[in-house]
N, C-alpha and C positions, 0 to 999 in steps of 0.2 A: 473652501480656498480655490481648489481646482475649478471649482462652478464657478467664483468671482472671477477668477483670470479668463476662463473661457467667454465670460458676458463680456469682460471688458475687450476682449479681442474682437468681439462680435460685433459691439458698438462699434471699433475705428474701421472694421471692414464695411461696417453701412455706412459709417460717415465718407471714408472715402469712395466708395460706390455713388453715394448721394451728389456728391461735390463733382466725380466724372458726369452722372450723368444731367446735372447742372452745365456743364461745359459743354458737353453736346448739344445740350436745346437751345443755349446762346450761342455756338458753333454754327447752329440750324439757321439761324437770323442773320449770317455775315454771309456776303456772296460779292464777289468781284463782278465790275462793272462790264471787264472784258469780255466778251460772248467767247466761250470754246469753239463755237461754230459761228458766222456767221446767218441772220436769220434764212430760215430753210429757202424760203423764194429767190430765187433769181435778180438782183436788180434789174431794173427797167433797161431794155437796149434801146436807146434812141435812136441813135446814128444821127442827130441831127448835126448840119453843116454849113459852114460857111466857107467859099473857095473866092480867091482872086484869079483873072486870067492867067498870071505868071505860073499859076500850080501849087501857089500855100495855101494850106488850109487847116481850119479849125473843126473839129467834130467834138460834140458832144456825146460819147458815147453811154453813160449812165447817169442816173442823181440818185446818191443814196441819202436820203432824210432820217431824220430820228427815230429809231425804231420800226423802222419797214424794214421790207427785203434788201439785204445787203448791210445792216448795220453790224458792225463790231464791235461798238460800244455800246452799252445800254444807257438813255436817258442823256446821248451825245446833242451837247449843245452849240450845235454845225450842219450844215448842207456840205457834203461831198458831192463837188462835180467831176467826173473822169473822164479826164481829156483826151484827146489824141490831135496833134500837131504835126502837120507833114510840109515838108521843103522842096517840091517839084519844078521852083522855079532855075536858073541857069546858075545860081549864087546866093549863099550863102545869108539867111537873113537872122535878124537880132530880135526875138523877143523883149518888149520892153517891159510890158505890164498889162493886168487884167482885171475887170471891174464885172463888175453883179451891176444893174440897174434892176429899179423897181417902182412899182406906183407909190407907192407910201415913205419911202424911205431915199436918202442920199445914195450915191453911188459905192456900194461895200468893197472895199479890197481884200484878197485874199490874205490869209494869217496863216502862219504855222505854229502859232504857240496857243496851247491850250486853254492857257488864263486867259490871253488876250480875245480868244473864240467866245468863250465864256463871258466874260467883261462886255462883250459889243452885241452877244446877244440879250443879254440884261438892260443895256443900253436901249436897242432894237424894242424893246419888246414897253418898255415904259413909253418909249417915245409913241409906239401906236397906242397904249391903253390910253392914254392922252388926248389922243384923237380919236378915240372911241372905237377903234375897231378891234374885233375879237379875235384873237389868235390862238391857234391849238399847235403847238409845237410837235412836228411828226403826223398831224392831218393831212393825209394824202388823198384829197379830192378828186383832183384833175386826170381825168379820165386816159390822158395820154401816156400816163405813167402807168396805168391800171393792162391798158390794152398792149403794152410793148415788153412786158413781163417776161421773163422764161429765156431759157436756154444757154448754152456755154458755160463753163466753169465758173467755181464761187469763187469768191474772194475770201482765203483761207489761213493770210498770214495771222501766226502767232498760236493757231493752234495748239502744235506741240509744247510750246512754252507756258499756255494757260492750263492744260493739262497736268503738265507737270507742278506747276506751281498747285494747283489746286490738290492735288495728293500730298506736296510738301505742308499746305495749309491745313488738310486733315491730321497729321502725324505731329505739326506742332501746335494743333488742339489739344491731341490726346496727352502731349507731353506736359504742357504748359496748362492747360484747364484756363486760360486766361482770355474772357470776351474782349477784354479791351485791346489786350497785344496782340491777339487774332485781326481786330476791325484796324488796329492802325497799320500791320504787315500788310493787309490786302489792301486798303489805299495806296500806302506809299507804292506798293509795286502797279497798280491800278495806273497811279500818276504817269510811274516812270514808262511804263509800254505806253500809251496813250501818245506822250510827248515824243517818244522816237518814233511810235508808228506815223504820226501825224508828219515827223521830219522824212522818212523813208516814202512817204506816199507823194508827199508835196512835188508837184514840179518847179523845177528854179527858174526864179526871173531876176534878174534879168540873164539871161542867156541865148547862144548862138546854134542853129540848125544849120547844119552842113547841108550843100544841095543834095536831095537825091535822099534826105534823111526822115525819122519819124520819132517824135516824142512821144511818148504814154506819162500820164500821170495825174494827179488830181488837183484842185485845187478847193481849198477848203472855206465858206464864207462864213461867219455869224448868220443866224436865222433870218432870213429873211423874206417874207409873205411875198406872192404875188411878185415875180421876179419877172422883168418885161425883155432884157436882152444882154447877153453875157459877150462881151469885148474884149478884143485881143489888139493890142498898140503893138505893131510890130516895124522894124528899119530895115531897108533894103537898100544897102548902097547910101545914096544922098536923100532917100525919100522914106517919108514914115508915114503909113497908112494902116489901118483899121480892118479887122474883120468881126463881123457882129451876129451871132446868132440870135434869133427870135425866141421868145421864151414865150408869147402872149398864152399857147396852151398853158402853161402855167398858172394861169390869172387866180386859181382859187387855193393854190398850195397854201397849207399853211394857217388858212383861214378857215373860222367853222362857219359850215352853212347854218341858216335858220332852219331851226328843226319843222316849222311848218311856212308853206309861202302866206303871207298877208294876204286874207280873203278882203273884197270888195263889200260894205255893207249890202245888205239888201233892200230893195226899195219898199216902202211901204207901202201896203196895198191902197187903194183909194176910199174914204169911208161909202156907205151904201147911199142911193138917192142922191149923188154926189150931181151938180150940175155944172154945166161949163160955164167958162168965164163971162159975166155978161148977163147968163139967162134966170128969170125970175121965176122961182118956183111958183106952182099953181097954190091960189087961196085954199086952206084949207076948210072942208065944209063937215062939221062935226057928225051931222045926219047921214050921211054919205059914207062913212066910215064905221066900219064895222067894231073897234074896239068901245069908240065913243057913242055907240048908238046903242050900244048892249050894257052901257053903263048909264044913260038917260031912261031907257026902260026899268032896271031898278030902280 
C-alpha cells in the first residue's frame, strides 16, 4: 500500500513537472514586440534642413524605419521622422501641418494612432502592389542612411518598463502556466505601450513656437517607399509659407532592389564564309575542292 501511494505521488509530481515544462516551452514562444533596448546601432544622423530668411527652420535629424537602427518596436508598420523646428524670427510662428510626398503615393499625413498607421500602411502596400512595385518594409538601401549612422545617445525610452514587465511575465507563466493568458497579456501591454509612446513622441500640430524657441519631436507616417519631400506648412502673422526638405537621396527606401541587373543579350556571331550584302559567292568547283575530289577518287 505504501508502494502504491508512493507511486501515485510520483505520478502527480511527474504530471506537475510536465505541465510546468510545457508552460515554459510555450512561454518561450511568446515575446513582446516592444524592444527592451532599441536596435544596437544608432539611428542615422541626417541633419537635413530647410530654412527661411527670417530664421525659421525645419531639420530632419533622424529617420527610424522598421527593424533598423533606432527601432523600439519589432515589425513596426510606420516610419518615424525625428524633427527639430526652430524659430529664429522676431515673432511667433504657428505650425499648421506636415506632409510627406513620394514618387508613388498621394501625400501622406502624420498619424498618432497605431491602428490608423497600420491601416494606412496596408492601404499603401495594396496600392503599390497593384501598380507592380515590389515593396520591402524595413529594407534600407539608401546610402544616405548608412553613411550617416552612429554617434550620440540612443533613444531608450521604456527600457525600465519593458524589463519590469518581462520579469512579471515570467512570474505569471510560472504561476498560471497558461500560454494564451500570457500571450493576451503581452499583446495588451504592447498595444498600451505603443499607443502611449506614439503620443509622447509625436510633435503636436497645430502649435505655436515662440521666437527664439526650438521644438523637438517625431512625425509618424505610414510606410511610404521612395519619399521625395517633407513639407511643413507654417503661418507667420498674416503670411503662410512652406519649408520643404528634399528627400530624393532616399529614392530606394523600402523598395526591394533587383537581385541581378538585367543583362543585354549577346550579339550572335556571323556565320562562317559570310558575304557582304550584294556580294555573289564564287561558283563551286568540285574538282578543286578537297572534300569533293576525295569522293570522286573513291
